[in-house]
N, C-alpha and C positions, 0 to 999 in steps of 0.2 A: 164667142159666148162662154164655150167650153174653156176656152184656155184662162178666160177672167176667172171661171169659178175655180179653177186648179190653183189658180195663184193665191185666191183668197183661203182655198181650202188650206195650203200651206202655211200661209201667214197664221190661220187659227191654230193649226198644230202646232207652231213655232211659239205663240204667244202662250197656249196653253203649257208647254214644256216649259218655258221660262216662268209662269207664273206657280206652276208645280215644284221646280227647282228652288224659285225663292221661297214658298211656303215651306218646304221640308228642311232648307237651312235656317229660316227663321226659327221653325220648332226646334230643331237642333239646336241652335243658339240658346233659345229660352231653357230648353231644357239641360242643356249644359251648366247653367247657372246653378241648377238645384243638384246634380249630379257629379260624381268625379269618379271617373273610371281608369284603368289603366290595362296594358296588355302585359307589363312585367310581372307576371304573377303566376304560381304553380301551386299544384295541389302537395299537401303534406300529409304524412300519415305516421304510425308508430310502426316502426322496422325493428321486429325483435331478433336478433341473431341467435342461432341455435349452436351451442358448442358442446365438445365432448367433455366429459367429468373423469372418464376413464379410459385407460389406452388398451387397444385390441384389436383383432382384426373383425370388420365389419362382414356379416354372413347373410342379412337378410334387409331389404328395404320394403317398407309398409306402404310407401306412397309415392304417387307421381309428380313432376314438376309441375307448379302451377295449379295444383289440387287444393280445394278448399278442405279445411279441416277445424276440429273443433277441439278444445281442451280435453286433455287427456288422451288424444288419439296416437297409437303407437307409431312413430318414424322410422327408426332403423334398428336394428339387434346388432348388438356387438357380441362375439362368441363368449358365451358366459361360462367355458369349461373351467378355466382357471381361476375364476371368481367363485364358482361353485365348490370348486375342491378346497379353495382356501376359508370358504364360509363353512364348510361340514368340518375342517380341521379345528376353527375357531370353536364350533359347536362341541365338537369332541373334548377340547381342552377343557370348555368350562362343566361337562359332563363329568369328566375326570375330578377336576377340583373340587365339583360339589359332592361325590361319593367320599373323597377323601374328607371333606369336612365332617360328613354322616359319622364317618370312623372316630374322627377326632371327638366329636360330640360324645359317642358311645364310651370312647375310652375315658374321657372327661368324666362321665357319669360315675363310671367304676372305679376311677381315683378319687372322687368326692366320697362314695363308700369307703373305700379303704381308710381315707383320711378321717372319716367320722368313727370307724372301728378303733383306728390307732388312737384317736382321742379319748375314746372310752376306755380303753387298755391302760392310758396313761393315767385315768382318773382312778382306775382299779389299782393300779400300780402304787399310785400314791396314797390312796387308803391302806394298803398293806404295809407301806413303809410307816405311815402314821400309827397302825396298830402294832408293828415290830418296836417301834421306839417306846411305845408306852408298854408294853411287855417286858421290854429289857430293863426299863425303869423299876418295874415290882419286883423281876427277878434280882435285880442289883440288890434292893433293900433286904430281901429273904436271904440273899447270900451273904450279906454284911451281918445280918444277925443270927446266921449261922444255921438257917432253916432248909437250906436246898444244898446240893453239893456243888462243886465247882464245874462239873461236866453240866449240869443244866444250867448254870449260867453262862457257860460257853456256848451251849445250843441256843440260847437266846440272843447272844451276840450275832453268832453264823445266821439267825434268822433275819436280825436286821439288815445284814450286809446283802444276804440273797435278795430282799426286799428293796434294798436300793439300787440293787444291780437291774433289777425288773423295771425299775423306774426309769432308770437312766436309757435302758434298752427300749421301752416305750415311748419316753421322750424323743429319741432319735429316729423310730419308726414313724411318729407323729409329724417329725420335722420333715423327713424323707418324702411322706404322702403329700405334705403341704406343697413342699418343692416341687414336686412332680406334677400337683395339680396346678399350680400356679404356670410352670411350662406350658402345660397344654393348653390353658386359657390363652397365653400368649400365641401359640401355634395357632389356635381357633380364630384369633383376631388377626392375625397374619393371613391367614388361609382366606378370611372374610375378604381383604384386601386384594388378594390374588384373583378371587372370583369376580370381583368388581372389576379389576382391570380386563380379565379375560372377557367378560360379557361386553364391556365396551369396545375389545377390539373384535367380537362377533358381531357387534351391532355395526360397525364401521365396515365390515366384510359384506354383511347383509346390504346395506346402503350401495355398496360398490355393484353387488349383484345387480340390484335393481336399476342402478344406472347405466346398466347395457343396452338399454332400449332408447335410440336417438336417431339421426338420420345422417348418411353420409354415402358416397358411391361405393358399391358393392366392390371388396376386395382391398379396399385402401386400409392401410394401418393407419391410425388415429391417436393422437397424443390428447392428455387433459388440456383443456382449454383452447383447442383448436377450433375455430368456427369452420361449422360445416354447412348451414344454411340459415336463409333469414323467413322470418315468417310476417307476413303482411296483415294487419289488422283491419277491419271493415271501416273502423272510425276514422275518418279523415277531416283535414281542414285546408284553408286555403291560405297560402302566405304570398300577399300583395305588396310589392314594393312601390309604395306610392312616391311621387316626387314631394321634396318639402313645401313646394308651394301650393300643393292638393289638401294638406291635412288641417289648415285654418279652421274648417267649420267641421272638421270629423270627430266624432265622439263614440264612446263605448255603446254598444246596443242600436245603432242606425242599420235599417235593413239594407240588405245587398241583393243585388240580382248577378247571378253567376252564369257566364256563357262559356261553353267547353269547345274547344277546336274540335275535338274528337265527334261530337254531338251537336252538329249544326241546326238551330231551331229549337234545341232542346233548352229550357232554364231552369236552374237550380236557385234556391232561395238561401239566405243564410243572413248573419249579422256579425256586426263587428265586435270581437271579443276584447281585443286589446292591440293597443301601440307600443312597439318598442319604444324604449326611453334611450334612443340614440340611433344615429344613422347605421346603416348595414357597413358601411366602411370603416368606423371605429371599433366593430367587434370582429374585423378580417383578421387573419395571422399577422399581416405586417401592416397595421394602421397608417394612412397618409401622413407625413412630416411636412407641414409647409413653411416651417420657421427658415428654411435655407433655401437658395435656387429661386428661379422664376416661377411665378405663381399664377395659375390658370384656373378662374373660378368655374367649378362643375356643381350643376345643380345636386344636391346629395337626395337620397331616396332614404324613407322611413318603412321599414318593414311593419305590415298590419296583418294581425291574425283574424281571419273570418272563419267563423264555424258555419258547417253547413247544417241548415235545418231540416232540409228535404231529404225524406227518409230513404234509405239504402235501395236503389233500383237494380236489379240483376240484370236489366236490359242495358242499361246505361251506369255502369260501374264506374265510381272515381278512384283511380289509383294515384300513388305518387308520383308526382314529375310530371303529371299532365299539365297541358299550358291551357290557361283559362283567362278569361277577361271579365273581372267584377266590376260592377258600377255601385257604387255606395250614393243611397239617398241621403244627402248632407242637409236636406231642410229640417229634418227632425233632430232636435235636440233631445237626446234619449238619456244622456249620462256625461260624465266627465271624460278626459281623455286617459286620466292615467287610472289604472285598477287601485281602489280603495283597499287599504290594509286591514284584513280581516282580524277582529278582535276574537280571541281563544277563550 
């Protein structure tokens, strides 16, 4: 009796196991009709390389490897001695040129006064010449009538010659003052250009001095453009390479369940953002060419970008390169396959 009961118990267990397996298989099959999943998927993200903009010796590191940082956090310092001296030198040049400009402005104001005085003297000399000419005309008439002596007439002629000489001297002085004034104005314009160039050079030196705060191994001499490290942002997404036979019902906006190999049991949620307009192979460095030789048909894969909607979890961070298994709910038709052009 006991043996019969054992046999029936084993049979019941086996039957229940078969029913359970069949039910799970049927459930999986029905579910697969509305979902598409793939294990050829990786987490992707923005990796920003940090490069040196100036050359120099690294003297201090402010961060540690794999340390979280924020915008504006100092990373590494390059020795600022050379850049400081260059900056101070450029500042001194600008200061000297500005002092020279002030001296030129002062001299220019003085020459303007001199020129005004010379023009006034020229006007006075011209008035004296005109007066001497009229006086000579009167003396000439009187001399012809015999009313004055020859010496008086000669004195009038001499006064006119002196007035003319004074006028010529005043004209020469005014011309010289004007020439000197125009020369100083040209020097002032040139000085302004020199100050502008020196100020630009000073600003460039100041920027180079500020660029001495970056990151690199201590003690290493670095060159401009040399990549020192990379910064990984928290914003990540998933790139899933679905078979071309899986994207028939796939569309933008469809919800996605994401399983991560590193976190068993943890489910992330996201949505389809875009489908690449071409297989992964055609965008490779050496795309396949099947026009010659033997041809073997291989199912192609279409990269699909999936954005992660689950908020960042510091206990379960997603890092670029991690393996994931996305499962897209293709039952929902939420949008087109292609990203529509945005009208600006």
